[in-house]
N, C-alpha and C positions, 0 to 999 in steps of 0.2 A: 503492500499500501504506499503511495506517495500521500505528501504532506506539502501544504502550501507552507512558505516560510518568509518572516518579514521582519528585521530588525530586532532576532533572536527568538520570536514566537514563532510557533508551531500551529498549524490549523487542519483539521481534519476536511475530507472531500466526501461529500456520500449525494446520494440520489434518490428523490423521492419520484417514484412512479406515479402516485395519486397528485402531485403537484407539479410533475413533468420537469422539474428544477432541481438545480444543485443545491446543496447548503452544507454548511459545516460549524464549526466552533473550536475556540483555540484552545489548544490542551493545555491540561494543567490550571486552567484557570477558573474554576468551578465557582468560586468566588463571587467571580467579577462577570462572568456569562458575558462573554464576547462571542456572536454570533454572526453569520453572513449568511448572505444567499446570490443566487445568479441564474439566469436561463443559459448562460454559456460560462465557459471555463475562465475568459477574460473578465467577466463580469464580475463572478465570483470572486476571483483573486483581486480583483479593484474594491470590492465591498469588503474581503478580509483587510486590505491594506488601510481602507476608509477608516474600520472597526479598531485597527490599532492605533492610528493617529487619533482617532477621537477620544479612547480609551487614557490615550498619554495626556493629550489636551485637559481633558477632564482633570486627571490628577494635579496637573501641575495648577489648573485653575483654583483648585481646592488645597495646595501645598502639599499634596499627597505624593509620595515615591511610590512610583508606575510599580506594580507586581512584576517581578519573572516568574514565567510557569513553572519552572524548578529551580529552586535555588543550590542545589547540591548537597543540600542539608537533608539529612534523611533520618527519623528517631524510629530505631528498630530496638525491640524489646525482646530479650532472650532469656532464657530460664537459666539461674543462677550456674548451675550445671555445667551449661553451655557455654555460657558467659565465660565459665574459668576454663573449660579444653580450649576454647578459642585464644584467649589472654596467653595461655602455656604452649599454645604451637605457634602462635605468630612471635612469641619470645623465642622460644627454641629455634627459629628461621631467620632472627635478626630485622623482624619486621613489625612494625606498628598493627594494633587490631582493625583499624581503620584500612589500612594498606591492603591488609590480608581480606578481609572481607570484598573490597573493589575488585582484588583478582580472582576470588571465588565468585563473584557475580560476572565480571567479565567473560571467563570462563564458562560460564553456564549460558550465556548468552550466545557465544560463538559456537558451544557446541549444537545450540538450538538452529543455527543458521544452516548447519551443513545437514540437519534430518529433511 
């Protein structure tokens, strides 16, 4: 699946058979709900960009820092036993818990791409 991209924001591209139009929403922005639509891909992309620009302008007008869809920070809850095992493994391998978890997730995603 491809996505629209603009100023660091990614948006979905979907088709409504009932309405005979394309539509989408900015990913990772559920609290701010930026959506867009169009009859052609060009119209969809323009409405997507206009939606991002409007969001940024509205935030600026209200003195609010615009949210980025994914900050790179993720709260992860582990059982105490798993937390201990991850910490031990990371320490034994000369890395941090964060670096270890990043590597495991990257490896998992890469293995999914080959399926």
